[in-house]
C-alpha positions as CSV (number, residue, x, y, z in Angstrom):
1,M,15.1,20.9,-13.7
2,A,17.6,20.7,-10.8
3,G,17.5,18.0,-8.2
4,A,16.5,14.4,-8.3
5,K,14.1,13.1,-10.9
6,R,10.6,13.1,-10.0
7,D,8.6,10.0,-10.0
8,Y,7.3,9.0,-13.5
9,Y,3.7,8.3,-12.2
10,E,3.7,11.8,-10.4
11,V,4.9,13.5,-13.6
12,L,1.9,12.0,-15.8
13,G,-0.5,12.4,-12.7
14,V,-1.6,8.8,-12.6
15,E,-1.7,6.1,-9.9
16,K,1.0,3.2,-10.1
17,S,-2.1,0.9,-11.0
18,A,-3.0,2.9,-14.0
19,S,-4.0,0.9,-17.2
20,A,-2.1,1.5,-20.5
21,D,-4.9,3.6,-21.8
22,E,-5.0,5.7,-18.6
23,I,-1.2,6.5,-19.2
24,K,-1.8,7.3,-22.7
25,K,-4.5,9.8,-22.1
26,A,-2.6,11.4,-19.3
27,F,0.4,11.8,-21.5
28,R,-1.7,13.6,-24.3
29,K,-3.1,15.9,-21.7
30,K,0.3,16.8,-20.2
31,A,2.0,16.9,-23.8
32,K,-0.5,19.5,-24.9
33,Q,-0.3,21.5,-21.7
34,Y,3.4,21.7,-21.8
35,H,4.1,21.8,-25.5
36,P,6.4,25.1,-26.0
37,D,4.0,26.2,-28.7
38,A,1.3,26.5,-26.1
39,N,3.6,28.5,-23.7
40,P,5.0,31.4,-25.7
41,D,5.8,33.4,-22.7
42,N,7.6,30.8,-20.9
43,K,9.1,28.4,-23.4
44,A,12.3,27.4,-21.5
45,E,10.5,25.9,-18.6
46,A,7.6,24.4,-20.7
47,E,10.2,22.6,-22.8
48,E,11.9,21.1,-19.7
49,K,8.6,20.0,-18.5
50,F,7.6,18.6,-22.0
51,K,10.8,16.6,-22.1
52,E,10.0,15.2,-18.5
53,V,6.6,14.1,-19.7
54,N,8.1,12.5,-22.9
55,E,10.8,10.6,-20.7
56,A,8.1,9.3,-18.2
57,Y,5.8,8.3,-21.1
58,E,8.6,6.5,-22.9
59,V,8.9,4.3,-19.9
60,L,5.6,3.6,-18.5
61,S,4.2,2.9,-21.9
62,D,6.5,0.1,-22.6
63,Q,5.6,-2.9,-20.6
64,N,9.1,-4.1,-19.9
65,K,10.5,-0.9,-19.1
66,R,7.6,0.0,-16.8
67,A,8.1,-3.4,-14.9
68,A,11.8,-2.5,-14.6
69,Y,11.1,0.9,-13.4
70,D,8.5,-0.3,-10.9
71,R,11.3,-2.6,-9.6
72,F,14.3,-0.7,-9.6
73,G,13.3,3.1,-9.9
74,H,15.5,5.7,-11.6
75,N,18.8,4.4,-10.3
76,A,19.5,1.2,-8.4
77,G,22.8,0.7,-7.1
78,P,26.0,2.8,-8.0
79,N,25.6,2.3,-11.7
80,G,21.7,2.3,-12.0
81,Y,21.5,-1.3,-13.2
82,G,18.6,-2.3,-15.0
83,N,17.1,-5.8,-14.6
84,D,15.9,-9.0,-16.1
85,F,13.1,-7.2,-18.0
86,G,15.6,-5.7,-20.2
87,G,16.0,-2.1,-18.7
88,F,15.0,1.3,-20.1
89,S,16.6,1.0,-23.7
90,G,15.7,3.1,-26.5
91,F,14.5,6.3,-24.5
92,D,15.9,9.3,-26.6
93,G,14.7,12.1,-24.2
94,F,13.8,15.1,-26.3
95,H,13.9,12.9,-29.7
96,T,10.1,12.4,-29.2
97,Y,9.5,16.2,-29.4
98,T,11.8,16.6,-32.4
99,S,10.7,13.6,-34.4
100,G,7.1,13.0,-33.5
101,A,7.6,9.3,-32.5
102,G,5.5,9.7,-29.5
103,F,2.0,8.3,-28.7
104,D,2.6,4.7,-28.3
105,G,4.1,4.4,-31.8
106,M,1.0,5.4,-33.7
107,D,2.0,6.6,-37.3
108,F,1.5,10.3,-37.5
109,D,3.9,13.3,-36.8
110,I,3.2,14.9,-33.3
111,N,4.3,18.3,-34.7
112,D,1.3,18.1,-37.3
113,I,-1.1,17.8,-34.5
114,F,0.5,20.6,-32.4
115,S,0.6,22.7,-35.5
116,A,-2.9,22.3,-36.3
117,I,-3.9,23.1,-32.6
118,F,-1.5,26.1,-31.9
119,G,-0.9,27.4,-35.5
120,G,2.8,26.5,-35.6
121,G,4.3,27.1,-39.1
122,A,7.2,25.7,-41.1
123,G,9.6,27.8,-39.1
124,G,8.6,26.4,-35.8
125,R,8.9,22.8,-37.3
126,R,12.3,23.5,-38.5
127,A,13.5,24.5,-35.1
128,E,12.1,21.4,-33.7
129,R,13.9,19.3,-36.2
130,T,17.3,21.0,-35.5
131,G,17.1,20.8,-31.8
132,P,19.1,18.4,-29.5
133,V,18.8,14.7,-30.0
134,K,19.9,12.0,-27.5
135,G,22.6,9.9,-28.5
136,R,22.1,6.1,-29.5
137,D,22.1,3.6,-26.7
138,I,24.9,0.7,-26.9
139,K,24.7,-2.8,-25.6
140,A,27.4,-5.0,-24.3
141,K,27.8,-8.5,-22.3
142,V,29.8,-9.4,-19.3
143,E,30.3,-13.0,-17.9
144,I,30.8,-13.7,-14.2
145,T,31.0,-16.6,-11.8
146,F,28.1,-17.8,-9.5
147,E,30.0,-16.3,-6.5
148,E,30.5,-12.9,-8.1
149,A,26.7,-12.8,-8.9
150,A,26.2,-13.8,-5.2
151,F,28.5,-11.2,-3.4
152,G,28.8,-8.5,-6.2
153,V,32.0,-7.7,-8.2
154,V,33.6,-4.7,-10.1
155,K,34.3,-5.7,-13.8
156,E,36.1,-4.1,-16.5
157,I,34.6,-4.4,-20.1
158,T,35.8,-3.3,-23.4
159,I,33.2,-1.5,-25.9
160,N,33.5,0.2,-29.1
161,R,31.5,3.4,-29.7
162,D,31.5,6.7,-31.6
163,E,33.0,9.7,-29.5
164,E,33.1,13.3,-30.4
165,C,35.9,14.3,-32.7
166,T,38.6,16.3,-30.7
167,T,39.8,17.9,-33.9
168,C,36.7,19.6,-34.9
169,H,34.6,19.3,-31.6
170,G,32.0,17.4,-33.5
171,D,31.4,20.0,-35.9
172,G,32.6,18.0,-38.8
173,C,34.3,20.7,-40.5
174,K,38.1,21.3,-40.9
175,P,39.4,23.6,-38.2
176,G,39.2,27.2,-39.5
177,T,36.1,26.5,-41.5
178,S,32.4,26.3,-41.0
179,K,29.2,24.9,-42.3
180,K,27.5,26.7,-45.2
181,T,24.0,27.3,-46.0
182,C,22.4,24.4,-47.8
183,E,21.8,25.5,-51.5
184,V,19.1,22.7,-52.2
185,C,16.7,23.9,-49.5
186,G,18.1,27.4,-49.1
187,G,18.6,26.9,-45.3
188,T,15.0,26.0,-44.4
189,G,15.8,22.4,-44.1
190,Q,12.5,21.7,-46.1
191,I,11.7,21.0,-49.7
192,R,8.3,22.0,-51.0
193,E,6.8,20.1,-54.0
194,G,3.5,20.7,-55.9
195,S,1.3,23.8,-56.5
196,M,0.2,26.4,-54.1
197,F,-3.0,24.4,-53.3
198,M,-1.6,20.9,-53.1
199,Q,1.8,21.2,-51.5
200,R,3.9,18.5,-50.0
201,I,6.8,19.4,-47.7
202,R,9.6,17.0,-47.0
203,T,12.8,17.1,-45.3
204,C,15.8,18.1,-47.4
205,E,17.9,15.0,-47.9
206,T,21.1,17.1,-48.6
207,C,21.3,18.8,-45.2
208,G,19.0,16.3,-43.2
209,G,16.8,19.2,-42.3
210,T,19.3,21.3,-40.5
211,G,19.8,23.8,-43.3
212,K,23.6,23.7,-43.1
213,V,26.0,21.4,-44.9
214,V,29.9,20.6,-44.4
215,T,31.7,21.8,-47.5
216,D,35.1,21.2,-46.1
217,P,35.0,18.2,-44.0
218,C,37.5,17.4,-41.3
219,N,40.3,15.1,-42.0
220,D,40.0,13.0,-38.9
221,C,36.2,12.4,-38.9
222,K,35.6,12.9,-42.5
223,G,32.9,15.2,-41.8
224,R,30.8,12.9,-39.5
225,G,31.8,14.9,-36.2
226,T,32.6,11.6,-34.5
227,V,35.3,8.9,-34.6
228,R,35.1,5.1,-33.5
229,K,37.2,4.4,-30.4
230,Q,37.6,1.5,-28.1
231,R,37.2,2.2,-24.3
232,K,37.6,0.1,-21.2
233,I,34.9,0.9,-18.6
234,K,34.5,-0.4,-15.0
235,V,31.0,-1.7,-13.9
236,S,29.8,-2.4,-10.5
237,I,27.9,-5.4,-10.5
238,P,25.5,-5.6,-7.4
239,A,25.3,-8.6,-5.1
240,G,22.3,-10.7,-5.9
241,I,22.0,-10.0,-9.7
242,D,20.9,-12.9,-11.7
243,N,21.6,-14.3,-15.0
244,G,20.2,-12.3,-17.9
245,Q,19.5,-9.2,-16.0
246,M,20.9,-5.8,-17.1
247,I,23.0,-2.9,-15.7
248,S,22.7,0.6,-17.1
249,L,25.3,3.2,-17.4
250,S,24.0,6.4,-17.9
251,E,25.5,8.4,-20.8
252,E,28.0,5.8,-21.7
253,G,26.5,5.4,-25.2
254,E,26.9,7.2,-28.4
255,P,27.1,11.1,-28.3
256,G,24.0,13.2,-28.8
257,L,23.4,15.4,-31.8
258,R,23.1,19.2,-31.5
259,G,23.9,19.4,-27.6
260,G,21.9,16.4,-26.8
261,R,22.7,13.9,-24.0
262,P,24.7,10.9,-24.8
263,G,22.9,7.5,-24.9
264,N,23.1,4.9,-22.3
265,L,25.2,1.6,-22.2
266,Y,23.3,-1.4,-21.2
267,I,25.2,-4.4,-20.1
268,T,23.7,-7.9,-20.0
269,V,25.2,-10.0,-17.3
270,L,25.6,-13.8,-18.1
271,V,26.4,-16.0,-14.9
272,K,28.3,-19.1,-15.3
273,K,26.8,-22.3,-14.0
274,H,28.0,-23.7,-10.6
275,N,29.4,-27.4,-10.3
276,L,27.3,-27.8,-7.1
277,F,24.6,-25.1,-6.7
278,V,21.5,-24.4,-8.6
279,R,19.8,-20.9,-8.2
280,K,16.0,-20.3,-8.1
281,G,15.2,-16.8,-7.3
282,D,17.4,-16.1,-4.3
283,S,17.4,-19.6,-2.9
284,I,20.0,-22.1,-3.8
285,F,19.8,-26.0,-4.0
286,C,22.4,-28.8,-3.8
287,D,22.7,-32.6,-3.0
288,V,24.5,-33.8,0.1
289,H,25.7,-37.3,-0.1
290,V,25.8,-39.3,3.0
291,S,26.7,-43.2,3.8
292,F,24.0,-45.7,4.7
293,A,25.4,-45.8,8.3
294,Q,25.1,-41.9,8.6
295,A,21.5,-42.0,7.4
296,A,20.7,-44.8,9.6
297,L,22.2,-43.8,12.8
298,G,22.3,-40.0,12.3
299,A,25.4,-37.9,12.3
300,I,26.9,-34.5,12.2
301,I,27.3,-33.8,8.5
302,K,29.2,-31.0,6.6
303,V,26.9,-29.1,4.2
304,P,28.6,-26.7,1.6
305,T,27.3,-23.1,1.5
306,L,28.5,-20.1,-0.4
307,Q,30.3,-18.9,2.7
308,G,32.0,-22.5,3.4
309,E,31.0,-25.7,5.1
310,E,28.2,-25.5,7.7
311,S,27.7,-28.4,10.3
312,Y,24.3,-30.0,10.5
313,D,22.8,-32.5,12.8
314,L,21.3,-35.2,10.5
315,S,18.6,-37.2,12.5
316,E,18.6,-41.1,12.5
317,G,16.6,-42.7,9.9
318,T,16.9,-40.1,7.3
319,Q,15.8,-41.3,4.0
320,T,17.3,-40.7,0.7
321,G,15.8,-37.8,-1.0
322,S,14.8,-36.0,2.3
323,I,15.2,-32.1,1.9
324,F,16.5,-29.8,4.6
325,T,16.9,-26.0,4.9
326,L,19.6,-23.7,6.2
327,K,17.9,-20.3,6.7
328,G,19.8,-17.2,5.3
329,K,22.3,-19.2,3.5
330,G,21.1,-18.4,0.2
331,I,21.7,-15.3,-2.0
332,K,21.1,-11.6,-1.1
333,N,18.1,-10.1,-2.8
334,V,19.3,-7.7,-5.6
335,N,16.9,-5.0,-4.1
336,G,18.0,-5.6,-0.5
337,K,15.0,-7.4,0.4
338,G,16.6,-10.0,2.8
339,V,18.4,-13.2,1.8
340,G,17.3,-16.4,0.5
341,D,17.8,-19.9,2.0
342,L,19.9,-22.9,1.0
343,Y,18.1,-26.3,0.5
344,F,20.0,-29.5,0.3
345,T,18.7,-32.8,-0.6
346,V,20.1,-35.9,1.2
347,V,21.4,-38.5,-1.2
348,V,22.3,-42.0,0.4
349,D,25.0,-43.7,-1.1
350,V,25.0,-47.4,-1.3
351,P,28.4,-49.0,-1.2
352,K,29.2,-50.6,-4.6
353,R,31.8,-53.1,-3.2
354,L,31.9,-54.8,0.3
355,N,34.6,-56.9,2.1
356,S,33.7,-60.0,3.6
357,E,33.3,-58.6,7.0
358,Q,31.0,-56.0,5.9
359,R,29.2,-58.3,4.0
360,E,28.6,-60.7,6.9
361,L,27.6,-57.8,9.1
362,L,25.0,-56.8,6.5
363,K,23.6,-60.4,6.3
364,K,23.2,-60.4,10.3
365,F,21.5,-57.0,10.1
366,A,19.2,-58.5,7.4
367,E,18.5,-61.5,9.5
368,I,17.9,-59.7,12.7
369,S,15.5,-57.2,10.6
370,G,13.5,-60.4,9.6
371,E,14.5,-60.1,5.9
372,N,14.3,-63.1,3.7
373,F,17.8,-63.0,2.7
374,E,19.3,-65.5,0.2
375,T,23.0,-66.4,0.1
376,G,24.8,-67.6,-2.8
377,K,26.2,-66.0,-5.9
378,R,25.6,-62.3,-6.3
379,R,23.1,-61.7,-9.1
380,K,22.8,-58.3,-11.0
381,F,19.8,-56.1,-10.2
382,F,18.5,-56.6,-13.6
């Protein structure tokens, strides 16, 4: 299917407000409609639509993945970062069709159901088993500063992953050789046990259901078809990302099997604490210390922001604990929905030590204010 991905709700034919049961029913209906065995005259197109239905259900059937999709869509930002819900980890595309791990984790083989409906035989099930399988997703972490989270940054991370062996090109065989037919299952990929009336069919453990085995393994990958490598990858972290949110890099995970797409890389962003600001959503909070005179008489004070100091006209008689707002001086919303505000709390500093002149002036102030001020030795508060 060329072009941009279709909306998952559109793929399943449900509204965005659909319940989990409605999504499950829609998936079963679409899966039955587009199963390749039900479309023998147009299997290629049916297979693509079947994979599309599987992908949509894999996301919408999971509460966290669905919430992340509702928030970010297929791709938000240059790298398609995920979110604080954990991202679309674990979806393996056509794997649902090949393994039967579909319908909301129920313990049955989807191929058994479709075989019963459409009359699919052992040959069809073997073809499914040997089809393409998406590679395994991998996870990583990256630590950034408070300011980098606010304004965005490009970071380089190091990951370890399996990659296709360049010597055998993922075949697992020594160059010049090829896989042989499995002698245990005779190339069927299945082992039949029991009598003709009570037969049990299981996957051949020797060839893993493929019907082929490596008899002369590649020296570099030892027959695995992949080798472990360390890679440095640059990731663009969008402005406004918060601590614990995820970024996904498509097809940067482990390689797929039998032509399947590589898995994804999911990176959890860890934001360091700031020595002054505290973040809540897109807003930031801080304390601003002022003197007793500034609070009483009013003054032009300097308020720290992420963009530098900002002047603020503090009114006279400001009490300690008073909260003021600087609009648009918070953090840019990660989805582009505006910018948060900065809230600062005024903290009036009481001088710990006074010289004689300051003390006398404060005494006069107290007397003028009608306070019952006792002179003599200073006494501790407690």
